[in-house]
C-alpha positions, 0 to 999 in steps of 0.5 A: 871248830877252832883248835888249840894246840897245848904241851910243854915245849920239850919232853922233859920226862914222862911224868911231865907228859903225862901230867899235862896230857891229863890236864889237856883231857880235862880241858877237851871234855869241859870245852868241847867248842875246841879241837884239842891237840897235844904238843911237846918236842922230842928234840929241841935242835935249835937251842941257843946253846949247845949246852941246853937241854935238848930232849929224849929223841925220836926213838923214846919220844915217840914212845912216850907220846904212843903212850900218852895218846893211847892213854888219854885219847889225844891228838898229838903233834911234834916238830921234826928238824930232819927229813928222815924223822917225818915217816916214823914220826908219823906212825904216832903223830896226828900232825907234823910240825914244821919249825919256823927255822926250817920253813923253807927246808924242801926236803923236809917239806917233801917227806912231811908231805909224803906220810899223808898227815896234816902239816903245820908249817910255822912261819919263819921269823924272817919271812911275811905272811905273803912270802910263805905262799912259796911255802904253800906251793912247795906243799901243793906240789908235792901233794900235801893232803892238808896243811895250816901255817902259824904266825909266831912274829918277826925278828929285827935282831936285838933279842926281840920279836914283832907280830903284824897281825895282817900275816894272818890274813895273808896266810888264810888266802893260800892254807887250810887253816892258820894258828896263832903261836901265842907263846913263841911270839913273846919269846926274846930269842937269846935274850938270857945270853945262852938261852932265851927269855920271853914274857908270859904276861903277853899271851892273853893278848896275843890270843885276843889280837889273833881273834880279831883277825879271825884266826882258825887256832891257838897255840900255847906252851904251857908247864906246871912250873915254867920258871924251872922249865927246861926249854922256853920257860919265860913264855910258857903259861903256868897250868893254873892260868890257861883255864882263864885265857880259854874262856876268854876266847869263848 
């Protein structure tokens, strides 16, 4: 069964989480061919500008996730940015996500492994798929029970990302699961000056291309009103457009 990870980029409010969580629950009931996981970030510690919204923080974010998980019986994930966050986050999260910029941070990887949870590591924009084998070896040495990796493109400067889909095949050689990050791969980092740009129109094509490379799942950041979202709006998919993408993947 393939995995679909869905949710708004950052936890703007509990009402937003509840709206998108209910939407995700409805999709999971309708499309049982997929394993759905809800995702949102409690802290966006790597925003382009210090003026950008970061989120509610670890404590409030995990309270919100716990309520959502209980109400809709959803599996949930979020990303951590510091080693100390792994243990308290693991009390709520089913999957711990490691941000791309931090994929080689040894202490964060070890603390995540210590929780016993499944770990999704986003491939750094500065690494090839083959390079991620070193990350896999770290996780194995720390006793990771299971782990996966995410393809999200490579950065060569000048506010753009390029996706080499053969990275999916390379990472499948040494990890349990490879997910295609269909929305961050169309991001244009720093493309709007103090924040990132992107083009959500390309998202369905990223998913279809990844399917051709036998990917194990998909990651879509979604939002009811992405043009007014507080983070990553240009590359997030509108709720009304999500179901058509899922149908195409079937």
